[in-house]
C-alpha positions as a printed NumPy array, in Angstrom:
array([[  1.075,  19.792,  59.511],
       [  3.884,  17.193,  58.496],
       [  1.933,  14.697,  57.355],
       [  0.254,  16.892,  55.217],
       [  3.208,  18.48 ,  53.561],
       [  4.261,  14.799,  53.73 ],
       [  1.161,  14.14 ,  51.597],
       [  1.771,  17.19 ,  49.64 ],
       [  4.808,  16.248,  48.749],
       [  4.355,  12.51 ,  47.791],
       [  1.065,  14.175,  45.271],
       [  3.6  ,  16.461,  43.795],
       [  6.151,  14.027,  43.076],
       [  3.514,  11.931,  41.649],
       [  2.313,  14.835,  38.874],
       [  6.03 ,  15.432,  38.132],
       [  6.454,  11.543,  37.375],
       [  3.408,  11.448,  35.316],
       [  4.39 ,  14.902,  33.584],
       [  7.982,  13.484,  32.492],
       [  6.218,  10.205,  31.05 ],
       [  3.471,  12.348,  29.176],
       [  6.78 ,  14.162,  27.76 ],
       [  8.461,  11.096,  27.266],
       [  5.491,   9.522,  25.286],
       [  5.059,  12.643,  22.787],
       [  8.141,  12.785,  21.972],
       [  8.621,   9.664,  21.009],
       [  5.56 ,  10.49 ,  18.626],
       [  6.902,  13.291,  17.666],
       [ 10.244,  10.672,  16.006],
       [  8.16 ,  10.084,  12.754],
       [  9.925,  10.179,   9.504],
       [  7.705,   9.77 ,   6.417],
       [  7.285,   9.796,   2.875],
       [  4.341,  12.319,   1.486],
       [  2.957,  11.408,  -1.637],
       [  1.561,  14.93 ,  -3.433],
       [ -2.155,  13.748,  -5.14 ],
       [ -2.604,  10.703,  -3.837],
       [ -5.89 ,  10.614,  -5.47 ],
       [ -4.43 ,   9.966,  -8.631],
       [ -3.032,   6.894,  -8.178],
       [ -6.8  ,   5.301,  -7.29 ],
       [ -8.963,   3.953,  -9.168],
       [-11.997,   5.441,  -8.09 ],
       [-14.524,   2.686,  -9.86 ],
       [-15.94 ,   2.139,  -5.868],
       [-17.34 ,   6.271,  -5.378],
       [-21.032,   6.023,  -6.027],
       [-20.793,   9.617,  -6.884],
       [-19.19 ,   8.894, -10.444],
       [-20.787,   7.183, -13.455],
       [-19.377,   4.538, -16.038],
       [-18.21 ,   7.199, -18.883],
       [-16.304,   9.072, -15.417],
       [-14.771,   5.393, -14.003],
       [-12.857,   4.6  , -17.61 ],
       [-11.86 ,   7.773, -18.431],
       [-10.337,   7.711, -14.698],
       [ -9.092,   4.243, -15.223],
       [ -7.085,   5.466, -19.046],
       [ -5.265,   8.567, -16.503],
       [ -4.477,   6.107, -13.603],
       [ -2.808,   3.724, -16.195],
       [ -0.918,   6.977, -17.846],
       [ -0.096,   8.468, -14.593],
       [  1.703,   4.963, -13.354],
       [  3.716,   5.308, -15.947],
       [  5.085,   9.017, -14.703],
       [  7.535,   9.551, -11.77 ],
       [  5.616,  10.571,  -8.407],
       [  6.185,  13.716,  -6.55 ],
       [  7.04 ,  13.144,  -2.738],
       [  8.009,  15.284,  -0.208],
       [ 10.04 ,  13.455,   3.215],
       [  8.438,  14.873,   6.782],
       [  9.472,  14.419,   9.84 ],
       [  7.479,  14.951,  13.517],
       [  3.678,  14.429,  14.182],
       [  1.63 ,  12.276,  11.514],
       [ -0.141,  13.592,   9.995],
       [  1.988,  16.86 ,   8.581],
       [  0.862,  20.262,  10.697],
       [  3.072,  22.458,  12.462],
       [  6.106,  21.947,  11.939],
       [  8.639,  20.345,  14.06 ],
       [ 11.547,  22.53 ,  16.257],
       [ 14.313,  21.358,  14.224],
       [ 12.566,  20.135,  11.255],
       [ 14.594,  21.333,   8.225],
       [ 18.418,  21.256,  10.28 ],
       [ 17.032,  17.227,  10.31 ],
       [ 16.066,  16.799,   7.601],
       [ 19.162,  18.013,   5.775],
       [ 21.343,  15.12 ,   6.778],
       [ 18.838,  12.878,   5.885],
       [ 19.959,  10.461,   3.02 ],
       [ 17.638,   8.847,   0.222],
       [ 17.771,   6.342,  -2.204],
       [ 15.86 ,   4.591,  -4.752],
       [ 16.224,   0.566,  -5.316],
       [ 15.265,  -0.717,  -8.931],
       [ 13.317,  -3.839,  -9.523],
       [ 16.427,  -5.47 , -10.554],
       [ 18.279,  -4.714,  -6.971],
       [ 20.324,  -1.503,  -7.967],
       [ 20.857,   1.354,  -5.774],
       [ 20.735,   5.107,  -6.587],
       [ 21.067,   7.788,  -4.921],
       [ 18.059,  10.116,  -4.661],
       [ 18.077,  13.989,  -4.871],
       [ 17.409,  15.807,  -1.764],
       [ 16.171,  19.355,  -1.21 ],
       [ 15.24 ,  19.987,   2.366],
       [ 12.7  ,  22.842,   2.011],
       [  9.493,  22.34 ,   3.763],
       [  6.669,  21.709,   1.32 ],
       [  8.849,  21.623,  -1.465],
       [  9.265,  18.447,  -4.171],
       [ 11.995,  15.987,  -2.591],
       [ 12.121,  13.487,  -5.315],
       [ 10.437,  12.681,  -8.876],
       [ 11.229,   8.904,  -8.274],
       [ 10.814,   6.817, -10.847],
       [ 12.5  ,   8.678, -14.472],
       [  9.115,   7.978, -17.278],
       [ 11.393,   5.599, -19.434],
       [ 12.698,   3.587, -16.495],
       [ 11.592,   0.101, -16.292],
       [  8.622,  -1.138, -15.237],
       [  8.189,  -2.828, -11.659],
       [  8.416,  -1.678,  -8.402],
       [ 10.625,   0.55 ,  -7.063],
       [ 11.493,   1.385,  -3.028],
       [ 12.35 ,   4.784,  -2.054],
       [ 14.493,   4.776,   1.299],
       [ 15.251,   7.436,   3.643],
       [ 17.473,   7.446,   6.653],
       [ 17.858,  10.08 ,   9.629],
       [ 20.826,   9.673,  12.714],
       [ 18.375,  12.166,  15.356],
       [ 21.37 ,  12.051,  17.526],
       [ 21.502,  10.818,  20.829],
       [ 19.097,  10.936,  23.854],
       [ 17.165,   8.968,  26.829],
       [ 14.317,   7.121,  25.178],
       [ 13.319,   4.832,  27.752],
       [ 14.209,   6.7  ,  30.383],
       [ 16.206,   4.215,  31.683],
       [ 19.296,   6.362,  32.26 ],
       [ 21.228,   5.432,  29.481],
       [ 21.822,   7.141,  26.216],
       [ 21.051,   5.33 ,  22.874],
       [ 21.531,   6.681,  19.369],
       [ 18.585,   7.062,  17.229],
       [ 18.006,   6.133,  13.996],
       [ 14.598,   7.659,  11.804],
       [ 13.69 ,   5.373,   8.232],
       [ 11.319,   6.36 ,   5.876],
       [ 10.26 ,   3.766,   3.072],
       [  7.505,   4.293,   0.093],
       [  6.91 ,   1.901,  -2.4  ],
       [  5.943,   2.626,  -6.244],
       [  4.819,   0.26 ,  -8.873],
       [  5.51 ,   1.783, -11.755],
       [  4.066,   0.562, -15.523],
       [  4.963,   0.861, -19.045],
       [  3.089,   0.518, -21.984],
       [  6.702,  -1.493, -23.111],
       [  7.839,  -4.888, -22.347],
       [ 10.416,  -3.439, -20.43 ],
       [ 10.579,  -5.405, -16.71 ],
       [ 12.756,  -4.372, -13.839],
       [ 13.297,  -8.573, -12.614],
       [ 11.867,  -9.63 ,  -9.232],
       [  9.319,  -7.528,  -7.722],
       [ 10.509,  -7.323,  -3.891],
       [  8.919,  -4.876,  -1.038],
       [ 11.957,  -5.31 ,   1.307],
       [ 15.28 ,  -3.696,   1.179],
       [ 16.593,  -6.482,   3.215],
       [ 19.682,  -3.823,   3.276],
       [ 22.12 ,  -2.906,   6.483],
       [ 20.886,   1.153,   4.414],
       [ 17.087,  -0.043,   6.931],
       [ 18.104,  -1.837,   9.402],
       [ 15.082,  -2.129,  10.108],
       [ 11.49 ,  -2.069,   7.893],
       [  8.262,  -2.286,   7.684],
       [  5.794,  -3.2  ,   4.438],
       [  2.948,  -5.665,   2.741],
       [  4.251,  -8.942,   1.558],
       [  3.26 ,  -8.802,  -1.838],
       [  2.63 ,  -5.325,  -3.705],
       [ -0.991,  -4.003,  -3.673],
       [ -3.154,  -3.663,  -6.951],
       [ -2.495,   0.006,  -9.24 ],
       [  0.107,   1.431,  -7.789],
       [  1.369,  -0.68 ,  -5.174],
       [  0.554,   0.649,  -1.895],
       [ -3.45 ,   0.282,  -1.991],
       [ -5.091,  -1.098,   0.977],
       [ -9.147,  -1.789,   1.092],
       [-11.189,  -1.101,   3.867],
       [-12.089,  -3.947,   6.452],
       [ -9.916,  -6.607,   4.608],
       [ -7.294,  -8.321,   6.197],
       [ -3.518,  -7.407,   4.481],
       [ -0.474,  -9.032,   5.539],
       [  2.118,  -6.767,   6.262],
       [  5.693,  -7.861,   7.688],
       [  8.782,  -6.311,  10.093],
       [ 12.345,  -6.84 ,   9.409],
       [ 15.662,  -5.765,  11.66 ],
       [ 18.271,  -6.636,  10.099],
       [ 17.186,  -9.064,   7.345],
       [ 15.377, -11.077,  10.121],
       [ 12.013, -11.637,  10.975],
       [ 10.841,  -9.33 ,  14.058],
       [  8.888, -11.216,  16.092],
       [  6.874,  -9.891,  19.101],
       [  7.488,  -5.838,  17.444],
       [  4.351,  -3.269,  18.703],
       [  3.318,  -2.087,  15.206],
       [  0.852,   1.121,  15.142],
       [ -1.387,   2.784,  12.458],
       [ -2.08 ,   5.765,  12.339],
       [ -4.801,   7.538,   9.825],
       [ -4.989,  11.041,   9.127],
       [ -8.371,  11.493,  10.573],
       [ -7.333,   9.848,  14.488],
       [ -7.976,   6.374,  13.724],
       [ -4.716,   4.679,  15.694],
       [ -4.377,   0.752,  16.235],
       [ -1.483,  -1.364,  17.52 ],
       [ -1.052,  -4.97 ,  17.024],
       [  2.354,  -7.574,  17.63 ],
       [  4.279,  -9.322,  14.879],
       [  4.102, -12.818,  15.532],
       [  6.998, -15.041,  15.326],
       [  7.092, -15.184,  11.555],
       [  7.729, -11.303,  12.186],
       [  4.255, -10.982,  10.265],
       [  0.463,  -9.377,  11.256],
       [ -2.739,  -8.945,   9.65 ],
       [ -3.587,  -5.031,   9.054],
       [ -7.514,  -4.882,   8.858],
       [ -7.511,  -0.546,   7.799],
       [-10.032,   1.402,   9.463],
       [-12.74 ,   2.953,   6.647],
       [-12.633,   7.066,   6.968],
       [-14.814,   9.107,   4.378],
       [-14.631,  12.978,   4.06 ],
       [-15.943,  16.042,   2.29 ],
       [-13.225,  15.964,  -0.097],
       [-12.553,  12.359,  -0.978],
       [-13.447,   8.665,   0.008],
       [-10.01 ,   7.387,   0.708],
       [ -7.469,   8.378,   3.634],
       [ -3.99 ,   7.607,   4.013],
       [ -2.607,   5.108,   7.015],
       [  0.968,   5.876,   7.993],
       [  2.315,   2.044,   9.562],
       [  5.424,   2.77 ,  12.213],
       [  7.107,   0.103,  14.538],
       [  9.598,   0.816,  16.891],
       [ 12.964,  -0.992,  18.019],
       [ 15.176,  -0.344,  21.325],
       [ 18.454,  -2.576,  21.035],
       [ 19.999,  -2.021,  23.765],
       [ 23.364,  -4.491,  23.049],
       [ 24.199,  -2.105,  20.375],
       [ 22.691,   1.02 ,  21.734],
       [ 20.371,   2.151,  19.008],
       [ 16.95 ,   3.016,  18.76 ],
       [ 15.274,   2.601,  15.002],
       [ 11.55 ,   3.901,  14.256],
       [ 10.46 ,   3.156,  10.615],
       [  6.963,   3.662,   8.545],
       [  5.399,   3.152,   5.501],
       [  2.538,   4.616,   4.601],
       [ -0.27 ,   2.706,   2.579],
       [ -3.446,   4.367,   1.064],
       [ -6.714,   2.895,   2.314],
       [ -9.732,   2.814,  -0.222],
       [-13.425,   2.235,   0.802],
       [-14.773,  -1.078,   0.279],
       [-16.132,  -2.178,  -3.632],
       [-19.51 ,  -2.355,  -4.045],
       [-21.461,  -5.525,  -3.172],
       [-22.391,  -6.249,  -6.973],
       [-18.337,  -6.571,  -7.422],
       [-18.343,  -9.411,  -5.427],
       [-20.26 , -11.412,  -7.812],
       [-18.846,  -9.935, -10.623],
       [-16.437, -13.42 , -11.699],
       [-20.114, -15.624, -10.766],
       [-21.629, -13.391, -13.219],
       [-18.586, -13.781, -15.643],
       [-18.568, -17.601, -15.781],
       [-22.341, -17.9  , -15.562],
       [-22.715, -15.807, -18.633],
       [-19.953, -17.386, -20.36 ],
       [-21.589, -20.806, -19.729],
       [-24.724, -19.441, -20.992],
       [-23.649, -18.405, -24.2  ],
       [-21.15 , -21.568, -24.497],
       [-24.679, -23.368, -24.146],
       [-26.723, -21.628, -26.412],
       [-24.498, -21.325, -29.321],
       [-23.729, -25.768, -29.219],
       [-27.481, -25.61 , -29.088],
       [-27.99 , -23.286, -32.538],
       [-25.399, -25.239, -33.982],
       [-27.001, -28.71 , -32.308],
       [-30.125, -27.654, -34.252],
       [-28.143, -26.213, -37.613],
       [-26.381, -29.739, -37.894],
       [-29.894, -31.656, -37.402],
       [-31.463, -29.239, -40.796],
       [-28.727, -29.765, -42.728],
       [-29.256, -33.452, -41.593],
       [-32.76 , -33.849, -43.203],
       [-32.51 , -31.682, -45.899],
       [-29.621, -34.178, -46.873],
       [-31.62 , -37.113, -47.014],
       [-34.923, -35.537, -48.082],
       [-32.698, -34.908, -51.23 ],
       [-31.183, -37.995, -51.655],
       [-34.65 , -39.735, -51.799],
       [-35.464, -36.757, -54.092],
       [-32.833, -38.255, -56.497],
       [-33.428, -42.046, -55.56 ],
       [-37.132, -40.78 , -56.942],
       [-35.937, -39.58 , -60.034],
       [-33.665, -42.833, -61.483],
       [-35.454, -45.212, -63.468],
       [-36.833, -47.94 , -61.966],
       [-37.29 , -45.99 , -58.626],
       [-40.216, -45.191, -57.052],
       [-42.394, -41.731, -59.237],
       [-44.97 , -39.211, -57.848],
       [-48.262, -39.782, -58.137]])
C-alpha cells in the first residue's frame, strides 16, 4: 500500500510539473506586442490573382500607387497572435506604451497613441511627408516576472516594429533607406535586410527572404526566431553568426483573400542585466507569381532583339534599293550626254 501511495505521489508531482511548464509556455506566447495594419489588402499588387483580368490589375496598380502616398492606419495589439479575445490587462498595459516614428533621414517623432482596443492608434506618415522608408516603433515595460523558471525575476520589455514605404509623385526624398532603428529605444529588433517592394513589407511565398536580428546595435547570433501566421502555420529558425537568417514564408490561401500576415518574433534573455526582451514585426506574404512572369524578362529581351534585327534588315533593304536607284539614274544621265551610248 505504501508503495502505491509513493507512486501516486510521484505521478502527481510529474503532472503538476508538466502543468506548470505548459502554463509558463502559454504565458510566454501571450507576451507579444505587434502592429496591426488596417486593410492590408490595399497595399498588395494583385496581379498574381487568377480571378482578375488585365484591366482590374491595372486599376489596382494605380490605386496601390495612390495609397502608398497616403497615411496608413495601424493599431497596437498585445497578447496572442492573431488578435482574438482580449488579453487580461491589455488596456491597462497598452496605456503604458511608447510610440515613435523614425523618418527616412533618421529623425524621430513621438507618435500619438490611443489605448482603446480596436481604435486607430496612429496614421503615419503624413501625406505630404518626404518619400522613403519609415519605421514605426513601440515599447511596453510589462513589469517583472520569472520567465525561465530559475527562481530569479527579470524585467520584461516588449517591442513592436512596423516598416512603411511612403511613395509620392514628387522628387522629395527622405534620405537613406534604413530598415532598423539601431537605437536604445528598441534594444532588440528584427526585420528584413532590405525593404520589400510596393508597401515595403511584402514577402513572396516559397521565396527566400534574408532577415536579421540585432540586440543593442549588434548582430545577435543563435537567437531563435518564430514565424506565426494567421491560419496557424508556425516555423522556428536560428540566426547565424552574423545575426541573419533566411525566411521562406508558407503559402496559405483563404476564402476571402490569397495573402496572409506572418508575424516574426524573437526573444532574448539577458541574464547579466536581468532583462527579458521580446520583439516582433509583421510581414505580408503574397502567393507566388504566375509562371509566365518568370519568363517575362527573357521575352522582353528577345522581343527587343527581334525588333532591332527586323528594323536593321528593313533599313538595309531600303539603303540597297536607294543605291540601285542612284546607279540607274547615273547611267541614264551618262547616256544623255553627247557621245554617250544612245538607246536603240
